[in-house]
N, CA and C atoms as a LAMMPS dump frame, in Angstrom:
ITEM: TIMESTEP
0
ITEM: NUMBER OF ATOMS
681
ITEM: BOX BOUNDS ff ff ff
-5.0000000000000000e+02 5.0000000000000000e+02
-5.0000000000000000e+02 5.0000000000000000e+02
-5.0000000000000000e+02 5.0000000000000000e+02
ITEM: ATOMS id mol type element x y z
1 1 1 N -73.308 38.092 -105.142
2 1 2 C -73.366 39.322 -104.361
3 1 3 C -71.961 39.651 -103.902
4 2 1 N -71.448 40.819 -104.328
5 2 2 C -70.115 41.244 -103.952
6 2 3 C -70.218 42.112 -102.715
7 3 1 N -69.274 42.016 -101.811
8 3 2 C -69.301 42.853 -100.619
9 3 3 C -68.732 42.121 -99.441
10 4 1 N -69.193 42.492 -98.263
11 4 2 C -68.693 41.903 -97.031
12 4 3 C -69.062 40.429 -96.952
13 5 1 N -68.064 39.568 -96.819
14 5 2 C -68.323 38.132 -96.721
15 5 3 C -67.96 37.607 -95.344
16 6 1 N -67.781 38.497 -94.384
17 6 2 C -67.477 38.047 -93.029
18 6 3 C -68.67 37.265 -92.488
19 7 1 N -68.384 36.163 -91.84
20 7 2 C -69.45 35.32 -91.317
21 7 3 C -69.916 34.266 -92.293
22 8 1 N -69.401 34.271 -93.505
23 8 2 C -69.787 33.272 -94.5
24 8 3 C -68.698 32.211 -94.573
25 9 1 N -69.129 30.945 -94.523
26 9 2 C -68.188 29.841 -94.361
27 9 3 C -67.435 29.472 -95.631
28 10 1 N -68.066 29.656 -96.784
29 10 2 C -67.463 29.153 -98.02
30 10 3 C -67.441 30.222 -99.114
31 11 1 N -66.729 31.335 -98.904
32 11 2 C -66.689 32.344 -99.965
33 11 3 C -65.996 31.801 -101.215
34 12 1 N -66.421 32.288 -102.356
35 12 2 C -65.829 31.898 -103.638
36 12 3 C -64.703 32.878 -103.954
37 13 1 N -63.539 32.367 -104.314
38 13 2 C -62.372 33.189 -104.621
39 13 3 C -62.291 33.389 -106.131
40 14 1 N -62.327 34.637 -106.57
41 14 2 C -62.256 34.961 -107.991
42 14 3 C -60.973 35.727 -108.289
43 15 1 N -60.43 35.485 -109.464
44 15 2 C -59.262 36.243 -109.919
45 15 3 C -59.43 36.54 -111.399
46 16 1 N -58.948 37.71 -111.803
47 16 2 C -59.07 38.102 -113.195
48 16 3 C -59.321 39.586 -113.322
49 17 1 N -59.724 40.007 -114.5
50 17 2 C -59.956 41.427 -114.739
51 17 3 C -61.099 41.607 -115.721
52 18 1 N -61.65 42.802 -115.749
53 18 2 C -62.71 43.13 -116.688
54 18 3 C -62.535 44.567 -117.141
55 19 1 N -62.814 44.809 -118.414
56 19 2 C -62.683 46.132 -118.995
57 19 3 C -63.946 46.472 -119.764
58 20 1 N -64.495 47.654 -119.53
59 20 2 C -65.71 48.096 -120.217
60 20 3 C -65.379 49.291 -121.098
61 21 1 N -65.351 49.103 -122.431
62 21 2 C -65.055 50.215 -123.338
63 21 3 C -66.339 50.856 -123.87
64 22 1 N -66.238 52.068 -124.325
65 22 2 C -67.337 52.729 -125.013
66 22 3 C -67.441 52.129 -126.403
67 23 1 N -68.648 51.668 -126.76
68 23 2 C -68.805 50.993 -128.046
69 23 3 C -68.58 51.888 -129.25
70 24 1 N -68.654 53.179 -129.065
71 24 2 C -68.493 54.105 -130.19
72 24 3 C -67.082 54.656 -130.29
73 25 1 N -66.573 55.157 -129.176
74 25 2 C -65.267 55.813 -129.2
75 25 3 C -64.128 54.891 -128.817
76 26 1 N -64.423 53.789 -128.161
77 26 2 C -63.373 52.903 -127.702
78 26 3 C -62.742 53.331 -126.394
79 27 1 N -63.236 54.429 -125.835
80 27 2 C -62.71 54.917 -124.56
81 27 3 C -62.992 53.91 -123.455
82 28 1 N -62.017 53.711 -122.599
83 28 2 C -62.181 52.784 -121.468
84 28 3 C -63.045 53.47 -120.408
85 29 1 N -64.216 52.911 -120.179
86 29 2 C -65.137 53.47 -119.193
87 29 3 C -64.868 52.923 -117.801
88 30 1 N -64.455 51.68 -117.739
89 30 2 C -64.2 51.075 -116.419
90 30 3 C -63.24 49.913 -116.581
91 31 1 N -62.351 49.793 -115.635
92 31 2 C -61.433 48.645 -115.611
93 31 3 C -61.287 48.166 -114.177
94 32 1 N -61.361 46.86 -114.029
95 32 2 C -61.224 46.27 -112.694
96 32 3 C -60.297 45.078 -112.781
97 33 1 N -59.428 44.95 -111.795
98 33 2 C -58.475 43.842 -111.75
99 33 3 C -58.362 43.37 -110.305
100 34 1 N -58.487 42.06 -110.118
101 34 2 C -58.428 41.518 -108.75
102 34 3 C -57.034 41.627 -108.144
103 35 1 N -56.045 42.01 -108.942
104 35 2 C -54.704 42.174 -108.386
105 35 3 C -54.636 43.345 -107.401
106 36 1 N -55.64 44.199 -107.458
107 36 2 C -55.696 45.321 -106.529
108 36 3 C -56.407 44.964 -105.223
109 37 1 N -56.914 43.722 -105.125
110 37 2 C -57.605 43.274 -103.933
111 37 3 C -56.617 42.62 -102.962
112 38 1 N -56.944 42.588 -101.677
113 38 2 C -56.079 41.874 -100.72
114 38 3 C -55.916 40.415 -101.148
115 39 1 N -54.683 39.991 -101.211
116 39 2 C -54.413 38.625 -101.636
117 39 3 C -54.638 38.409 -103.118
118 40 1 N -54.887 39.499 -103.861
119 40 2 C -55.122 39.457 -105.301
120 40 3 C -56.308 38.578 -105.685
121 41 1 N -57.284 38.521 -104.773
122 41 2 C -58.484 37.742 -105.04
123 41 3 C -59.71 38.507 -104.565
124 42 1 N -60.81 38.332 -105.278
125 42 2 C -62.089 38.912 -104.882
126 42 3 C -62.931 37.808 -104.254
127 43 1 N -63.42 38.042 -103.041
128 43 2 C -64.237 37.057 -102.357
129 43 3 C -65.712 37.427 -102.494
130 44 1 N -66.528 36.471 -102.914
131 44 2 C -67.97 36.672 -103.011
132 44 3 C -68.68 35.54 -102.283
133 45 1 N -69.929 35.756 -101.923
134 45 2 C -70.71 34.734 -101.227
135 45 3 C -70.995 33.57 -102.16
136 46 1 N -71.027 32.38 -101.589
137 46 2 C -71.219 31.179 -102.408
138 46 3 C -72.672 31.006 -102.839
139 47 1 N -73.628 31.58 -102.052
140 47 2 C -75.065 31.488 -102.343
141 47 3 C -75.599 30.057 -102.287
142 48 1 N -74.918 29.192 -101.588
143 48 2 C -75.394 27.818 -101.467
144 48 3 C -76.594 27.778 -100.528
145 49 1 N -77.651 27.081 -100.934
146 49 2 C -78.873 27.041 -100.13
147 49 3 C -78.846 25.951 -99.066
148 50 1 N -77.768 25.166 -99
149 50 2 C -77.69 24.082 -98.021
150 50 3 C -77.032 24.561 -96.735
151 51 1 N -77.765 24.432 -95.635
152 51 2 C -77.242 24.875 -94.351
153 51 3 C -76.012 24.077 -93.947
154 52 1 N -75.9 22.826 -94.401
155 52 2 C -74.747 22.005 -94.051
156 52 3 C -73.481 22.492 -94.754
157 53 1 N -73.637 23.255 -95.833
158 53 2 C -72.488 23.778 -96.577
159 53 3 C -72.139 25.185 -96.116
160 54 1 N -73.144 26.067 -96.072
161 54 2 C -72.92 27.446 -95.646
162 54 3 C -74.176 27.949 -94.936
163 55 1 N -74.206 27.893 -93.604
164 55 2 C -75.39 28.329 -92.869
165 55 3 C -75.792 29.768 -93.171
166 56 1 N -74.811 30.663 -93.338
167 56 2 C -75.13 32.075 -93.559
168 56 3 C -75.832 32.287 -94.894
169 57 1 N -75.296 31.73 -95.962
170 57 2 C -75.94 31.872 -97.274
171 57 3 C -77.288 31.164 -97.288
172 58 1 N -77.386 30.048 -96.58
173 58 2 C -78.651 29.328 -96.511
174 58 3 C -79.728 30.193 -95.871
175 59 1 N -79.368 30.925 -94.799
176 59 2 C -80.337 31.805 -94.149
177 59 3 C -80.777 32.935 -95.078
178 60 1 N -79.832 33.482 -95.834
179 60 2 C -80.178 34.544 -96.777
180 60 3 C -81.124 34.037 -97.85
181 61 1 N -80.831 32.85 -98.389
182 61 2 C -81.685 32.279 -99.433
183 61 3 C -83.077 31.997 -98.908
184 62 1 N -83.156 31.484 -97.665
185 62 2 C -84.456 31.186 -97.068
186 62 3 C -85.254 32.466 -96.871
187 63 1 N -84.581 33.53 -96.436
188 63 2 C -85.27 34.806 -96.265
189 63 3 C -85.766 35.368 -97.573
190 64 1 N -84.939 35.292 -98.621
191 64 2 C -85.356 35.766 -99.946
192 64 3 C -86.565 34.984 -100.442
193 65 1 N -86.531 33.662 -100.268
194 65 2 C -87.639 32.819 -100.718
195 65 3 C -88.925 33.17 -99.989
196 66 1 N -88.839 33.389 -98.686
197 66 2 C -90.023 33.741 -97.903
198 66 3 C -90.68 35.002 -98.452
199 67 1 N -89.896 36.031 -98.711
200 67 2 C -90.469 37.297 -99.165
201 67 3 C -91.022 37.2 -100.589
202 68 1 N -90.389 36.393 -101.43
203 68 2 C -90.907 36.207 -102.785
204 68 3 C -92.253 35.473 -102.763
205 69 1 N -92.338 34.423 -101.955
206 69 2 C -93.593 33.674 -101.854
207 69 3 C -94.676 34.547 -101.229
208 70 1 N -94.311 35.305 -100.206
209 70 2 C -95.274 36.195 -99.547
210 70 3 C -95.821 37.224 -100.537
211 71 1 N -94.944 37.791 -101.363
212 71 2 C -95.39 38.754 -102.361
213 71 3 C -96.324 38.101 -103.378
214 72 1 N -96.066 36.853 -103.691
215 72 2 C -96.93 36.147 -104.633
216 72 3 C -98.309 35.836 -104.094
217 73 1 N -98.453 35.892 -102.749
218 73 2 C -99.743 35.594 -102.122
219 73 3 C -100.541 36.849 -101.765
220 74 1 N -99.836 37.908 -101.357
221 74 2 C -100.56 39.105 -100.91
222 74 3 C -100.161 40.366 -101.671
223 75 1 N -99.21 40.256 -102.593
224 75 2 C -98.771 41.411 -103.348
225 75 3 C -97.497 42.016 -102.781
226 76 1 N -96.889 42.895 -103.566
227 76 2 C -95.616 43.496 -103.194
228 76 3 C -94.529 43.083 -104.153
229 77 1 N -93.432 43.868 -104.188
230 77 2 C -92.316 43.576 -105.096
231 77 3 C -92.805 43.478 -106.544
232 78 1 N -93.533 44.467 -106.997
233 78 2 C -94.093 44.592 -108.352
234 78 3 C -95.293 43.682 -108.612
235 79 1 N -95.719 42.9 -107.612
236 79 2 C -96.913 42.072 -107.75
237 79 3 C -98.101 42.839 -107.15
238 80 1 N -99.182 43.048 -107.91
239 80 2 C -100.318 43.827 -107.395
240 80 3 C -101.033 43.12 -106.248
241 81 1 N -101.641 43.894 -105.367
242 81 2 C -102.353 43.327 -104.22
243 81 3 C -103.617 42.584 -104.633
244 82 1 N -104.038 42.718 -105.884
245 82 2 C -105.24 42.011 -106.355
246 82 3 C -105.049 40.495 -106.355
247 83 1 N -103.805 40.027 -106.243
248 83 2 C -103.573 38.577 -106.234
249 83 3 C -104.18 37.94 -104.993
250 84 1 N -104.484 38.741 -103.975
251 84 2 C -105.072 38.19 -102.75
252 84 3 C -106.419 37.524 -103.023
253 85 1 N -107.102 37.966 -104.063
254 85 2 C -108.424 37.42 -104.373
255 85 3 C -108.364 36.274 -105.379
256 86 1 N -107.173 35.916 -105.838
257 86 2 C -107.04 34.844 -106.824
258 86 3 C -107.099 33.479 -106.139
259 87 1 N -107.576 32.462 -106.841
260 87 2 C -107.555 31.094 -106.276
261 87 3 C -106.118 30.66 -105.998
262 88 1 N -105.872 30.151 -104.794
263 88 2 C -104.529 29.735 -104.397
264 88 3 C -104.595 28.394 -103.672
265 89 1 N -103.506 27.674 -103.731
266 89 2 C -103.478 26.351 -103.104
267 89 3 C -102.061 26.051 -102.63
268 90 1 N -101.956 25.523 -101.407
269 90 2 C -100.669 25.035 -100.908
270 90 3 C -100.669 23.521 -101.002
271 91 1 N -99.73 22.976 -101.742
272 91 2 C -99.654 21.538 -101.987
273 91 3 C -98.375 20.953 -101.413
274 92 1 N -98.492 19.747 -100.883
275 92 2 C -97.319 18.955 -100.52
276 92 3 C -97.381 17.661 -101.315
277 93 1 N -96.402 17.453 -102.148
278 93 2 C -96.352 16.269 -103.011
279 93 3 C -95.27 15.335 -102.472
280 94 1 N -95.717 14.217 -101.937
281 94 2 C -94.824 13.303 -101.228
282 94 3 C -94.559 12.04 -102.036
283 95 1 N -93.376 11.514 -101.881
284 95 2 C -93.018 10.268 -102.561
285 95 3 C -93.855 9.116 -102.012
286 96 1 N -94.126 8.11 -102.835
287 96 2 C -94.846 6.934 -102.336
288 96 3 C -93.978 6.142 -101.365
289 97 1 N -94.571 5.176 -100.731
290 97 2 C -93.82 4.334 -99.812
291 97 3 C -92.977 3.326 -100.591
292 98 1 N -91.734 3.234 -100.215
293 98 2 C -90.854 2.229 -100.811
294 98 3 C -90.567 1.109 -99.821
295 99 1 N -91.235 1.19 -98.67
296 99 2 C -91.037 0.203 -97.621
297 99 3 C -91.063 0.89 -96.264
298 100 1 N -91.365 0.135 -95.22
299 100 2 C -91.448 0.692 -93.874
300 100 3 C -90.082 1.145 -93.381
301 101 1 N -90.05 2.359 -92.78
302 101 2 C -88.8 2.891 -92.228
303 101 3 C -89.035 3.293 -90.767
304 102 1 N -87.968 3.416 -90.017
305 102 2 C -88.043 3.846 -88.625
306 102 3 C -88.409 5.33 -88.561
307 103 1 N -89.273 5.681 -87.598
308 103 2 C -89.696 7.058 -87.395
309 103 3 C -89.224 7.57 -86.046
310 104 1 N -89.069 8.886 -85.922
311 104 2 C -88.605 9.479 -84.672
312 104 3 C -89.696 10.335 -84.047
313 105 1 N -89.535 10.616 -82.747
314 105 2 C -90.446 11.51 -82.054
315 105 3 C -91.707 10.871 -81.518
316 106 1 N -91.938 9.613 -81.811
317 106 2 C -93.112 8.885 -81.344
318 106 3 C -92.78 7.392 -81.38
319 107 1 N -93.702 6.593 -80.867
320 107 2 C -93.487 5.15 -80.974
321 107 3 C -93.309 4.808 -82.448
322 108 1 N -92.202 4.213 -82.763
323 108 2 C -91.794 4.056 -84.154
324 108 3 C -92.865 3.391 -85.017
325 109 1 N -93.025 2.126 -84.886
326 109 2 C -94.042 1.384 -85.64
327 109 3 C -94.592 0.252 -84.763
328 110 1 N -95.41 0.624 -83.781
329 110 2 C -95.931 -0.408 -82.87
330 110 3 C -96.868 -1.365 -83.587
331 111 1 N -96.739 -2.638 -83.261
332 111 2 C -97.614 -3.675 -83.828
333 111 3 C -98.017 -4.632 -82.707
334 112 1 N -99.303 -4.777 -82.511
335 112 2 C -99.785 -5.668 -81.456
336 112 3 C -99.516 -7.128 -81.776
337 113 1 N -99.615 -7.438 -83.063
338 113 2 C -99.486 -8.841 -83.435
339 113 3 C -98.044 -9.247 -83.731
340 114 1 N -97.093 -8.293 -83.614
341 114 2 C -95.699 -8.638 -83.881
342 114 3 C -95.524 -9.06 -85.325
343 115 1 N -95.001 -10.202 -85.518
344 115 2 C -94.814 -10.72 -86.876
345 115 3 C -93.462 -10.35 -87.437
346 116 1 N -93.083 -11.076 -88.464
347 116 2 C -91.8 -10.846 -89.119
348 116 3 C -91.99 -10.91 -90.628
349 117 1 N -91.093 -10.258 -91.346
350 117 2 C -91.153 -10.272 -92.811
351 117 3 C -90.569 -11.584 -93.317
352 118 1 N -90.55 -11.732 -94.613
353 118 2 C -90.053 -12.974 -95.2
354 118 3 C -88.562 -13.175 -94.96
355 119 1 N -87.872 -12.121 -94.528
356 119 2 C -86.442 -12.237 -94.249
357 119 3 C -86.171 -12.448 -92.761
358 120 1 N -87.264 -12.589 -91.986
359 120 2 C -87.12 -12.879 -90.566
360 120 3 C -86.938 -11.666 -89.684
361 121 1 N -87.106 -10.459 -90.226
362 121 2 C -86.96 -9.25 -89.427
363 121 3 C -88.328 -8.773 -88.953
364 122 1 N -88.397 -8.133 -87.754
365 122 2 C -89.687 -7.685 -87.206
366 122 3 C -90.372 -6.686 -88.129
367 123 1 N -91.696 -6.789 -88.214
368 123 2 C -92.477 -5.863 -89.025
369 123 3 C -92.776 -4.559 -88.283
370 124 1 N -92.542 -4.538 -86.978
371 124 2 C -92.811 -3.351 -86.183
372 124 3 C -91.636 -2.978 -85.314
373 125 1 N -91.774 -1.794 -84.679
374 125 2 C -90.742 -1.302 -83.766
375 125 3 C -91.425 -0.392 -82.762
376 126 1 N -91.32 -0.716 -81.473
377 126 2 C -91.984 0.073 -80.442
378 126 3 C -91.094 1.109 -79.792
379 127 1 N -89.88 1.278 -80.27
380 127 2 C -88.942 2.23 -79.68
381 127 3 C -89.319 3.664 -80.049
382 128 1 N -89.13 4.602 -79.115
383 128 2 C -89.287 6.028 -79.412
384 128 3 C -87.893 6.57 -79.739
385 129 1 N -87.624 6.761 -81.024
386 129 2 C -86.306 7.207 -81.451
387 129 3 C -86.161 8.718 -81.292
388 130 1 N -84.99 9.178 -80.889
389 130 2 C -84.699 10.607 -80.822
390 130 3 C -84.649 11.178 -82.246
391 131 1 N -84.945 12.476 -82.407
392 131 2 C -84.937 13.076 -83.758
393 131 3 C -83.614 12.905 -84.498
394 132 1 N -82.507 12.87 -83.745
395 132 2 C -81.202 12.743 -84.386
396 132 3 C -80.67 11.313 -84.372
397 133 1 N -81.539 10.354 -84.072
398 133 2 C -81.113 8.952 -84.049
399 133 3 C -80.715 8.501 -85.45
400 134 1 N -79.617 7.799 -85.533
401 134 2 C -79.112 7.379 -86.846
402 134 3 C -80.047 6.386 -87.529
403 135 1 N -80.871 5.695 -86.746
404 135 2 C -81.765 4.694 -87.324
405 135 3 C -82.993 5.337 -87.966
406 136 1 N -83.318 6.601 -87.604
407 136 2 C -84.504 7.27 -88.15
408 136 3 C -84.397 7.388 -89.668
409 137 1 N -85.429 6.932 -90.34
410 137 2 C -85.436 6.958 -91.8
411 137 3 C -84.866 5.725 -92.453
412 138 1 N -84.248 4.844 -91.654
413 138 2 C -83.68 3.62 -92.202
414 138 3 C -84.76 2.54 -92.307
415 139 1 N -84.683 1.678 -93.307
416 139 2 C -85.695 0.623 -93.472
417 139 3 C -85.709 -0.355 -92.308
418 140 1 N -86.91 -0.827 -91.958
419 140 2 C -87.004 -1.896 -90.967
420 140 3 C -86.334 -3.15 -91.491
421 141 1 N -86.482 -3.354 -92.787
422 141 2 C -85.809 -4.494 -93.419
423 141 3 C -85.174 -4.025 -94.724
424 142 1 N -83.858 -3.923 -94.774
425 142 2 C -83.187 -3.486 -96.002
426 142 3 C -83.465 -4.385 -97.195
427 143 1 N -83.73 -5.663 -96.947
428 143 2 C -83.97 -6.588 -98.053
429 143 3 C -85.367 -6.415 -98.65
430 144 1 N -86.315 -5.907 -97.851
431 144 2 C -87.673 -5.673 -98.35
432 144 3 C -87.805 -4.313 -99.035
433 145 1 N -86.927 -3.396 -98.696
434 145 2 C -87.069 -2.019 -99.164
435 145 3 C -86.834 -1.922 -100.674
436 146 1 N -87.668 -1.112 -101.342
437 146 2 C -87.593 -0.951 -102.796
438 146 3 C -86.593 0.159 -103.138
439 147 1 N -85.314 -0.153 -103.083
440 147 2 C -84.286 0.835 -103.38
441 147 3 C -84.333 1.274 -104.85
442 148 1 N -84.681 0.348 -105.73
443 148 2 C -84.774 0.699 -107.15
444 148 3 C -85.845 1.762 -107.375
445 149 1 N -87.012 1.556 -106.759
446 149 2 C -88.07 2.545 -106.882
447 149 3 C -87.681 3.878 -106.274
448 150 1 N -86.954 3.844 -105.164
449 150 2 C -86.481 5.054 -104.494
450 150 3 C -85.572 5.858 -105.437
451 151 1 N -84.643 5.177 -106.072
452 151 2 C -83.711 5.843 -106.983
453 151 3 C -84.452 6.399 -108.2
454 152 1 N -85.371 5.613 -108.754
455 152 2 C -86.108 6.063 -109.94
456 152 3 C -86.989 7.274 -109.623
457 153 1 N -87.54 7.321 -108.39
458 153 2 C -88.344 8.477 -107.997
459 153 3 C -87.519 9.766 -108.109
460 154 1 N -86.289 9.722 -107.594
461 154 2 C -85.442 10.914 -107.657
462 154 3 C -84.983 11.206 -109.078
463 155 1 N -84.738 10.176 -109.844
464 155 2 C -84.289 10.374 -111.223
465 155 3 C -85.362 11.063 -112.064
466 156 1 N -86.628 10.836 -111.714
467 156 2 C -87.727 11.381 -112.519
468 156 3 C -88.523 12.454 -111.777
469 157 1 N -87.993 12.958 -110.662
470 157 2 C -88.738 13.937 -109.864
471 157 3 C -89.089 15.188 -110.66
472 158 1 N -88.158 15.703 -111.443
473 158 2 C -88.428 16.905 -112.237
474 158 3 C -89.502 16.648 -113.291
475 159 1 N -89.43 15.488 -113.931
476 159 2 C -90.423 15.147 -114.94
477 159 3 C -91.794 14.943 -114.306
478 160 1 N -91.831 14.368 -113.112
479 160 2 C -93.107 14.175 -112.418
480 160 3 C -93.742 15.52 -112.078
481 161 1 N -92.93 16.496 -111.694
482 161 2 C -93.472 17.835 -111.427
483 161 3 C -94.054 18.439 -112.712
484 162 1 N -93.333 18.289 -113.822
485 162 2 C -93.837 18.8 -115.1
486 162 3 C -95.187 18.169 -115.444
487 163 1 N -95.301 16.871 -115.232
488 163 2 C -96.556 16.178 -115.529
489 163 3 C -97.672 16.649 -114.596
490 164 1 N -97.312 16.936 -113.338
491 164 2 C -98.3 17.447 -112.386
492 164 3 C -98.878 18.773 -112.876
493 165 1 N -98.023 19.678 -113.309
494 165 2 C -98.481 20.985 -113.781
495 165 3 C -99.342 20.833 -115.026
496 166 1 N -98.931 19.961 -115.939
497 166 2 C -99.711 19.733 -117.158
498 166 3 C -101.081 19.165 -116.816
499 167 1 N -101.118 18.199 -115.894
500 167 2 C -102.391 17.575 -115.527
501 167 3 C -103.317 18.553 -114.811
502 168 1 N -102.749 19.466 -113.999
503 168 2 C -103.593 20.475 -113.341
504 168 3 C -104.258 21.35 -114.382
505 169 1 N -103.503 21.772 -115.387
506 169 2 C -104.085 22.597 -116.455
507 169 3 C -105.187 21.818 -117.186
508 170 1 N -104.934 20.556 -117.448
509 170 2 C -105.929 19.738 -118.154
510 170 3 C -107.198 19.583 -117.324
511 171 1 N -107.032 19.32 -116.022
512 171 2 C -108.201 19.142 -115.154
513 171 3 C -109.011 20.426 -115.037
514 172 1 N -108.319 21.571 -114.92
515 172 2 C -109.02 22.853 -114.834
516 172 3 C -109.798 23.119 -116.113
517 173 1 N -109.157 22.855 -117.248
518 173 2 C -109.831 23.081 -118.524
519 173 3 C -111.041 22.164 -118.67
520 174 1 N -110.875 20.89 -118.369
521 174 2 C -111.971 19.927 -118.538
522 174 3 C -113.132 20.23 -117.6
523 175 1 N -112.833 20.591 -116.333
524 175 2 C -113.893 20.823 -115.352
525 175 3 C -114.687 22.096 -115.624
526 176 1 N -114.133 22.99 -116.417
527 176 2 C -114.831 24.246 -116.712
528 176 3 C -115.304 24.326 -118.165
529 177 1 N -115.148 23.23 -118.904
530 177 2 C -115.642 23.197 -120.271
531 177 3 C -114.792 23.946 -121.268
532 178 1 N -113.535 24.162 -120.944
533 178 2 C -112.629 24.875 -121.841
534 178 3 C -111.782 23.859 -122.607
535 179 1 N -111.623 24.074 -123.894
536 179 2 C -110.763 23.2 -124.689
537 179 3 C -109.333 23.339 -124.175
538 180 1 N -108.668 22.223 -123.951
539 180 2 C -107.35 22.245 -123.332
540 180 3 C -106.356 23.111 -124.099
541 181 1 N -106.433 23.093 -125.411
542 181 2 C -105.492 23.878 -126.214
543 181 3 C -105.72 25.375 -126.072
544 182 1 N -106.869 25.772 -125.505
545 182 2 C -107.175 27.197 -125.331
546 182 3 C -107.122 27.634 -123.871
547 183 1 N -106.573 26.795 -123.029
548 183 2 C -106.498 27.134 -121.607
549 183 3 C -105.757 28.447 -121.385
550 184 1 N -104.65 28.643 -122.112
551 184 2 C -103.83 29.842 -121.926
552 184 3 C -104.585 31.117 -122.263
553 185 1 N -105.678 31.021 -123.032
554 185 2 C -106.478 32.199 -123.354
555 185 3 C -107.383 32.605 -122.196
556 186 1 N -107.511 31.732 -121.202
557 186 2 C -108.418 31.988 -120.085
558 186 3 C -107.7 32.135 -118.746
559 187 1 N -106.585 31.435 -118.575
560 187 2 C -105.936 31.442 -117.271
561 187 3 C -104.469 31.05 -117.397
562 188 1 N -103.734 31.359 -116.331
563 188 2 C -102.324 30.995 -116.271
564 188 3 C -102 30.529 -114.85
565 189 1 N -101.236 29.454 -114.749
566 189 2 C -100.794 28.951 -113.449
567 189 3 C -99.461 29.6 -113.069
568 190 1 N -99.405 30.139 -111.871
569 190 2 C -98.156 30.659 -111.327
570 190 3 C -97.855 29.874 -110.061
571 191 1 N -96.609 29.526 -109.844
572 191 2 C -96.292 28.709 -108.672
573 191 3 C -94.871 28.954 -108.189
574 192 1 N -94.655 28.658 -106.919
575 192 2 C -93.324 28.615 -106.323
576 192 3 C -93.211 27.274 -105.622
577 193 1 N -92.086 26.63 -105.741
578 193 2 C -91.937 25.306 -105.129
579 193 3 C -90.554 25.16 -104.516
580 194 1 N -90.488 24.289 -103.537
581 194 2 C -89.214 23.981 -102.907
582 194 3 C -89.183 22.482 -102.614
583 195 1 N -88.05 21.869 -102.845
584 195 2 C -87.892 20.433 -102.613
585 195 3 C -87.105 20.218 -101.326
586 196 1 N -87.564 19.292 -100.509
587 196 2 C -86.901 18.964 -99.253
588 196 3 C -86.755 17.45 -99.136
589 197 1 N -85.781 17.047 -98.337
590 197 2 C -85.593 15.628 -98.087
591 197 3 C -86.24 15.243 -96.769
592 198 1 N -86.97 14.151 -96.781
593 198 2 C -87.508 13.583 -95.565
594 198 3 C -86.422 12.748 -94.873
595 199 1 N -86.739 12.261 -93.672
596 199 2 C -85.784 11.424 -92.945
597 199 3 C -85.392 10.198 -93.751
598 200 1 N -86.322 9.688 -94.546
599 200 2 C -86.029 8.478 -95.328
600 200 3 C -85.242 8.799 -96.598
601 201 1 N -84.769 10.059 -96.724
602 201 2 C -83.971 10.501 -97.872
603 201 3 C -84.765 10.484 -99.169
604 202 1 N -86.085 10.637 -99.056
605 202 2 C -86.933 10.757 -100.243
606 202 3 C -87.355 12.214 -100.374
607 203 1 N -87.136 12.768 -101.546
608 203 2 C -87.462 14.173 -101.75
609 203 3 C -88.975 14.359 -101.864
610 204 1 N -89.48 15.456 -101.28
611 204 2 C -90.874 15.819 -101.471
612 204 3 C -90.947 17.318 -101.742
613 205 1 N -92.025 17.748 -102.365
614 205 2 C -92.14 19.121 -102.86
615 205 3 C -93.252 19.857 -102.135
616 206 1 N -92.945 21.068 -101.661
617 206 2 C -93.957 21.991 -101.162
618 206 3 C -94.159 23.045 -102.251
619 207 1 N -95.399 23.298 -102.609
620 207 2 C -95.662 24.244 -103.692
621 207 3 C -96.847 25.136 -103.352
622 208 1 N -96.707 26.416 -103.674
623 208 2 C -97.813 27.367 -103.616
624 208 3 C -98.216 27.654 -105.057
625 209 1 N -99.461 27.346 -105.38
626 209 2 C -99.965 27.497 -106.746
627 209 3 C -101.031 28.59 -106.759
628 210 1 N -100.919 29.508 -107.698
629 210 2 C -101.898 30.59 -107.84
630 210 3 C -102.444 30.575 -109.256
631 211 1 N -103.756 30.806 -109.384
632 211 2 C -104.4 30.824 -110.689
633 211 3 C -104.67 32.27 -111.091
634 212 1 N -104.031 32.707 -112.164
635 212 2 C -104.181 34.072 -112.677
636 212 3 C -104.966 34.073 -113.98
637 213 1 N -105.268 35.29 -114.433
638 213 2 C -105.85 35.443 -115.755
639 213 3 C -104.8 35.222 -116.823
640 214 1 N -105.164 35.308 -118.091
641 214 2 C -104.218 35.023 -119.185
642 214 3 C -103.03 35.964 -119.22
643 215 1 N -103.155 37.164 -118.625
644 215 2 C -102.061 38.134 -118.637
645 215 3 C -101.227 38.091 -117.353
646 216 1 N -101.435 37.076 -116.535
647 216 2 C -100.666 36.95 -115.312
648 216 3 C -101.216 37.765 -114.169
649 217 1 N -100.414 38.063 -113.159
650 217 2 C -100.915 38.732 -111.949
651 217 3 C -101.42 40.152 -112.177
652 218 1 N -100.951 40.811 -113.232
653 218 2 C -101.364 42.19 -113.468
654 218 3 C -102.643 42.297 -114.272
655 219 1 N -103.148 41.182 -114.783
656 219 2 C -104.338 41.212 -115.632
657 219 3 C -105.602 40.926 -114.863
658 220 1 N -106.646 40.593 -115.615
659 220 2 C -107.944 40.287 -115.024
660 220 3 C -107.906 38.904 -114.352
661 221 1 N -108.941 38.631 -113.558
662 221 2 C -109.047 37.333 -112.91
663 221 3 C -109.225 36.24 -113.954
664 222 1 N -108.907 34.997 -113.61
665 222 2 C -109.043 33.905 -114.593
666 222 3 C -110.456 33.745 -115.081
667 223 1 N -110.622 33.551 -116.37
668 223 2 C -111.949 33.395 -116.964
669 223 3 C -112.373 31.957 -117.066
670 224 1 N -112.445 31.283 -115.896
671 224 2 C -112.817 29.865 -115.876
672 224 3 C -114.041 29.629 -115.004
673 225 1 N -114.924 30.585 -114.955
674 225 2 C -116.14 30.403 -114.183
675 225 3 C -115.85 30.303 -112.71
676 226 1 N -116.368 29.266 -112.042
677 226 2 C -116.204 29.087 -110.596
678 226 3 C -115.177 27.988 -110.312
679 227 1 N -114.029 28.029 -110.988
680 227 2 C -113.04 26.958 -110.86
681 227 3 C -112.441 26.941 -109.486
């Protein structure tokens, strides 16, 4: 997005030129050169979605995402209002446990019987940690924690999402008596998803899934009976 970048923490600095000629006559229709800009550079927004990098661009991205998801649920922005009657689901897909970690905002991990792990560290913690406490999300016992599994979860997160979508299509087809290879002739899955990090630094996915007919949101309702 080119324009006013005041208030943006990390604008991108561009330099160079562009020329647009007429494909038939060769006439120059437009020419632009950053040498005519202050400092001979064009500043554009970075569009980074991380608030820790650029809070302003992060707010813009969050606002855009909200309106896109809202349109996908109730219509708008070229999406018909008939989507309101389509089957929809909000899913949160969370990573498995790789080991006990400290929690904030409540009694961390109270245990009446106490006890210790094989490395001699307590299995519980009765402290109420502040939300910004550095210990929040850290393992109770670093030696017990499955760091390998944690790393592999992130390495395969995209593939796991792909498998989730494939399995949903398979389950819908099987439960309604439709041959899996012909699912696309009856319905189409539309979804929006966002990945976030938990305190334990494990990514989890929030997804809004909508079931459309074979022609998408503008077509008829899905032909899968009472799915």
